[in-house]
N, C-alpha and C positions, 0 to 999 in steps of 0.2 A: 055038173060038178066041176068040169074043166073051166067053165066060165067063172065060176065062183073063185077058183084058185087063182086065175089070172087077175081078177079084180083085187083079191087080197094081196097078191104080189105087187100090183101097181100101187095100191094104197100104202104098202110097206115101203116101197121105193120112194114114194112122195114124202112120207113121214121122215125117212132117213135124210132126204135132201133138205127138208125144212129144218131138221135138227142141226144139220151142218151149217145152214145159213144163220140160224140163231146163235150158234156157238161162235161164229166169226164176228158177230157184232160186239163192239166194245160196250161193256156196262160201266158207267161212271163209278169211281170209287167214292163212297160217301165220306171217307176219312181223308183229310188234307193236313199233312204235317206242316206245322209252323216253325219258323226259325227259333222263336223264343216267346216268352209270355207277353211281351209288348206287341208283337205282331198279332198274336191271338186276340188280345184286347182291342187292337185297332180293327180287326175283322168283325168282332161281335159286339163291341161297345161296353163290355164289362170285364173285370179282371178275373183271371183264373191263374193263380200262382201257387207253385210249390213252396214249402217252407224255405226260409233263407238258408243258403249253404247246401241245398240239395239239387242234384242234377235231375232234370225232368225232360220228358218228351212231350211237346205240346201239339195238340191236334184239334182241328175243327171237324165235327161230325155232322153231316147233313146240312151244313151251312148255318146251324143254329145252336149247336151244343159245343162248348169248349171242354177240353180234357187235358189234364196234366197227369202223366203216369211217371211214378218215381218209386224208389225203394228207400226205406229207412231200416238199416240193418237187414234182418231176414223178413221184414214185412213189406209186401208189395202193396203200393198205395195207388189209388185212382181217384182223382178229384174231377168231378164234372160240374158244369154250371150251364143253365139254360133258362130262358124266360118261359117257364111252364109250371103247371101244377102236377104234371104227370111224373111218375117214378122214373128217374134217370140213372138209377144205380146200375142198370145192366144185369141185375140178378133176378132170376125168375125161379125162386124157390121159396119154401115156407120160411118165414122170418118170425122172430119174437114180436110181441106187442111192443109198440114204441113207448119209450119213456122220454121225458123232456127235462132239460135243465138249462138255466141261463148261463151263458159264457161270454167273456169279454171278447170283443172284436174291434181292435183298434181303440178308438175313443168311445165306442158304443157297446151295446150288449145285444146279443141275439139269443133266441130260443132254439136250442139244438135238440132234435129228436134222435134217439139212438134205438137201433134194433140190431139183431144179430141172428146168426144161424151157425150150426155146427156142420152143415153139409159141405162136402167138397173141401175139407180142411179148415173150415170156419171163416166167417166174414163178420166184421163189425161195420155197420153203416150209420153215418152221421149225416143228418140233413138239416139245413137251415135256409132262411130267406134273408136277402138284403134287398129291400124294395121289391121289385117284381122278378128278381133273379133267384132261382133255387140253386143252392149248392149241395153237392152230395159227395162225401168223402167215404170211400170204401177201403178198408184195411183187410188184406187177405193173409191169414196166418195167425199164429198164436201171439198176440200182443198183450202184454200185461196192461192193467188199467193205467199204470203210470206212463208207460210208453205210448199207449193210445192217446192219452190226454195230452202228452207233449206234442205228438204229431198233429192232433186236432188244433191245439193252441197255435202251433206254427202256421198252419193253413189259415186259421181265422185272422191272425196278424197279417199274413201275406196278402189276403184278399179284402182286408178291411177298407171300407169306402173312404175313410179319412185320408188314406195314403194316396188316393187316386183322384182327388178333387182338383 
């Protein structure tokens, strides 16, 4: 029994020492803040722009996803873009079935999918593609249909390909 207790004590001491070493190692932050939208576009090769006249924080996530976080009134907005087919909304909850509509995007038109949830204060999620880049705009809070449409149109205009050729 005494031998067993010694072995367990040694094992516990070893685990504690290993945990201390692991905690001391630096884990790279997958989020890198950019100075502005142009720096983010230079890093990723595609635009991620908040609507005109809105202050935003621009971030590259994991070296491949661009993000612009901004507020419009009481609505917290997150725009993400990446070259992927995977969901980039960052929301992991039950959502409504998507509905689609055509919206103007600069000189072109894109098909925008809309889905929503009432969980955690409610989220509206708009997703569209420009070439191989997926864009996802998430609105958190109680946005009227008119306000949500204005925010979406502002983002579509800001990220339109014709402005960046």
